[in-house]
C-alpha positions in Angstrom: 111.3 104.4 73.3 115.0 103.3 74.3 114.7 101.0 77.7 117.7 101.3 79.5 118.2 97.9 82.3 121.2 97.8 84.6 123.1 95.8 85.9 125.9 94.1 87.9 125.6 96.9 91.3 126.1 94.9 94.5 128.0 94.7 97.5 131.8 94.7 98.0 134.7 95.9 99.8 136.5 98.6 99.9 139.4 97.9 96.7 136.9 95.5 95.2 135.5 95.6 91.7 132.3 95.5 90.3 131.0 95.7 86.5 128.3 97.5 85.3 125.6 97.3 82.6 123.9 99.2 80.5 121.4 97.5 78.1 119.5 99.4 75.7 117.0 96.9 74.9 114.2 96.7 71.9 116.3 98.1 69.3 120.1 99.4 67.9 120.8 102.4 69.7 121.8 104.8 67.3 122.5 108.2 69.9 125.2 110.6 70.5 126.3 109.1 74.1 125.9 107.2 76.7 126.5 108.3 80.5 126.6 106.6 83.4 125.5 108.8 86.6 125.4 107.8 90.5 123.2 109.1 93.6 123.8 109.0 97.2 121.6 108.9 99.9 120.9 113.1 100.7 122.7 113.8 97.5 122.1 114.8 93.9 122.7 113.4 91.1 125.9 113.6 89.9 128.1 112.7 86.5 130.5 109.3 86.8 131.5 108.6 83.5 130.5 108.9 79.5 131.7 107.8 76.1 130.5 109.3 73.5 129.1 107.3 70.4 131.1 108.9 67.3 134.3 109.0 68.4 134.3 106.7 71.4 135.5 109.8 73.3 135.7 108.7 77.2 135.1 111.4 79.9 134.7 111.0 84.2 134.1 113.2 86.9 137.9 113.6 89.0 136.9 111.4 92.0 136.7 108.0 89.2 139.7 108.8 86.7 142.2 106.1 86.7 139.6 104.2 88.9 136.7 103.8 86.5 136.4 102.7 83.1 133.4 103.2 80.5 133.0 101.3 77.3 130.9 100.0 75.1 131.0 96.4 72.9 131.1 96.1 69.0 127.0 95.8 69.5 126.1 99.3 69.5 123.7 98.4 72.3 125.2 98.0 76.0 127.4 100.3 77.0 130.0 99.4 80.7 131.3 101.0 83.5 134.4 99.1 85.0 134.9 99.7 88.4 138.1 99.0 90.5 139.7 100.6 93.6 135.9 101.0 95.1 135.1 103.3 98.1 133.1 103.7 100.7 132.5 107.2 99.1 131.7 104.9 95.4 128.4 104.4 97.3 124.8 104.8 95.5 122.4 104.1 93.2 123.9 104.3 89.4 122.2 104.8 86.6 122.3 104.3 82.3 121.4 107.0 80.5 121.4 107.5 77.0 121.5 110.9 74.7 118.9 109.8 71.3 118.5 113.6 70.2 120.7 116.8 70.4 122.0 117.7 73.6 120.2 120.7 73.7 123.6 123.1 74.0 124.4 120.9 77.3 127.5 118.7 77.9 127.2 115.4 78.6 128.6 115.5 81.6 125.4 117.3 82.3 122.5 115.1 83.1 120.0 117.0 80.9 121.5 116.3 78.1 120.3 112.7 78.1 116.6 111.8 77.7 116.2 108.4 78.9 117.3 106.7 81.5 117.4 103.4 84.0 115.8 102.2 86.9 119.0 102.7 88.2 121.1 99.6 90.0 122.4 100.1 93.2 126.4 99.9 94.2 127.8 99.7 98.1 130.8 99.8 99.3 131.7 98.6 103.0 134.6 99.8 104.7 
């Protein structure tokens, strides 16, 4: 089990910033990647960003490039998502995900590549 706990969501005005945190509790995470996905009301869950553990390579969906940054501190059981210049269309529930085994052939931008998920944290951006 790799319980994932997100925090940092909330209500912010357009143009504001939030930082989301995801902690893999219980033990040091030794998987391949961690990612953030989001789901807006009435829409499917979509990829936001991910970071590969071995290379620290990062990937973003086009709509957040230049505004969001995924990172991890030296501790190997946390990942952050810094969100700047927030827009109302960024509203949704943000989920942290971890890949601890093979990706099953899926890109790490695909939710199917991840085998553990957090409960989600709500982000609401008002116009």
